[in-house]
C-alpha positions in Angstrom: -52.2 8.7 -13.2 -49.1 7.1 -11.9 -48.8 3.3 -12.2 -47.3 1.0 -9.6 -45.1 -2.2 -10.0 -45.1 -4.5 -7.0 -42.0 -6.2 -6.3 -41.9 -9.4 -3.9 -38.8 -11.2 -3.2 -39.5 -15.1 -2.4 -37.7 -18.2 -1.5 -40.1 -21.2 -1.2 -43.0 -19.0 -0.2 -45.6 -20.6 -2.6 -48.0 -21.4 0.3 -48.4 -17.7 1.5 -47.9 -16.0 -1.8 -51.5 -16.4 -3.0 -52.9 -14.5 -0.3 -50.7 -11.6 -1.1 -51.3 -11.5 -4.8 -55.1 -11.4 -4.4 -54.8 -8.0 -2.6 -52.6 -6.3 -5.3 -55.5 -4.8 -7.3 -54.1 -1.4 -7.0 -50.8 -2.6 -8.9 -50.5 -2.4 -12.7 -47.6 -5.0 -12.6 -46.5 -7.5 -10.1 -43.0 -8.9 -10.3 -41.6 -11.7 -8.1 -38.1 -12.2 -7.7 -37.8 -15.9 -6.9 -34.8 -17.8 -5.3 -36.7 -20.9 -4.8 -35.6 -24.6 -4.8 -38.6 -25.6 -7.0 -41.2 -24.1 -9.3 -44.1 -23.8 -7.0 -43.8 -20.1 -6.8 -44.1 -19.8 -10.7 -47.3 -21.7 -10.5 -48.9 -19.6 -7.9 -47.6 -16.4 -9.9 -49.0 -17.6 -13.1 -52.3 -18.2 -11.6 -52.4 -14.6 -10.6 -50.9 -12.9 -13.5 -47.7 -12.2 -11.8 -44.2 -12.3 -13.7 -41.5 -14.1 -12.3 -37.6 -13.4 -12.6 -35.2 -15.7 -11.2 -32.9 -14.2 -8.5 -29.4 -13.8 -9.7 -26.6 -14.6 -7.3 -24.7 -11.6 -6.5 -27.4 -9.1 -7.4 -28.6 -7.1 -4.6 -32.5 -7.3 -4.1 -33.0 -3.5 -4.8 -31.4 -3.7 -8.2 -34.5 -5.5 -9.2 -36.4 -2.5 -9.3 -35.0 -1.7 -12.6 -36.7 -4.8 -14.0 -40.1 -3.1 -13.2 -42.0 -1.3 -15.8 -43.4 1.7 -13.7 -41.3 4.1 -11.7 -43.5 3.8 -8.6 -42.3 0.6 -6.7 -44.4 -1.2 -4.0 -42.1 -3.5 -2.0 -43.6 -6.2 -0.1 -42.8 -9.5 1.7 -44.5 -12.7 0.7 -46.2 -13.2 4.2 -47.9 -9.9 3.9 -51.1 -8.7 2.2 -52.8 -5.3 1.7 -55.8 -4.5 4.0 -59.0 -3.2 2.3 -58.1 0.4 3.6 -54.7 0.2 2.2 -55.9 -1.0 -1.1 -58.5 2.0 -1.2 -55.8 4.5 -0.2 -53.6 3.1 -3.2 -56.4 3.7 -5.6 -57.1 7.1 -4.2 -53.4 8.0 -4.5 -53.2 6.9 -8.0 -56.5 8.8 -8.9 -54.7 12.0 -7.9 -55.4 12.2 -4.0 -51.6 12.2 -3.6 -48.9 14.1 -2.0 -45.7 15.5 -3.5 -43.5 13.0 -2.0 -41.0 10.4 -3.4 -41.6 7.9 -0.6 -44.7 6.6 1.3 -45.0 4.6 4.6 -47.5 2.2 5.6 -48.7 1.1 8.9 -47.8 -2.5 9.7 -50.3 -5.1 11.7 -48.5 -8.2 12.6 -50.1 -11.5 13.6 -48.0 -13.7 15.8 -49.7 -16.9 17.3 -53.2 -15.5 16.8 -52.6 -12.1 18.4 -52.4 -8.9 16.4 -49.9 -6.0 17.1 -49.1 -2.6 15.7 -45.7 -2.1 14.4 -44.0 1.0 13.3 -44.6 2.1 9.7 -42.2 1.3 7.1 -41.3 3.0 3.7 -42.9 0.6 1.1 -44.0 2.8 -2.0 -41.2 4.7 -3.5 -40.2 6.5 -6.7 -37.2 4.5 -8.1 -36.1 7.4 -10.0 -35.5 9.4 -6.7 -34.4 6.9 -4.3 -32.0 3.9 -4.6 -31.8 0.9 -2.1 -30.0 -2.4 -1.8 -32.1 -4.4 0.5 -35.4 -6.3 -0.1 -37.3 -3.1 1.3 -36.2 0.4 0.9 -34.7 2.2 3.9 -37.1 3.8 6.4 -36.9 7.8 5.9 -38.0 10.1 8.8 -41.0 12.1 8.1 -42.5 10.3 5.2 -46.2 10.5 4.8 -48.1 7.3 6.0 -50.8 6.1 3.7 -54.1 5.4 5.4 -54.6 1.5 6.0 -52.3 -1.6 7.1 -49.9 -3.8 5.7 -51.0 -7.0 7.2 -48.1 -9.4 8.1 -48.8 -13.2 9.0 -46.8 -15.6 10.8 -48.7 -18.8 9.3 -49.2 -19.2 5.6 
């Protein structure tokens, strides 16, 4: 059964981080790469059992995938959370109902001023042994399998 490491890049995101961390039940490791001005992210991370690494100036965000324990990386933004449907899809994928792919996309539902809209799917689950990336999120690749469920993106904490 594959294991998943979640990676989240933060900068002064403590007010919104708890909502995300509560939805990461399918993940076997949660790693926060923090570039905050204070230690509030560390406190929230500790409450949810997540590990924190301080951001190193000059290191590209994608390079932190090497700090993860597992080869499957779930890349997230601190203002996102997994829907129940996406959580279920990830558990199902881990238990063997998975395609033979190296990258998986997720549909995005974004909240802006109280209104929800559908955005194009984005690659978020990736095998770090097969694909490298430099940004906080992996590149979107044409034709990647979209897991059922949604990543929910919020505009307010």
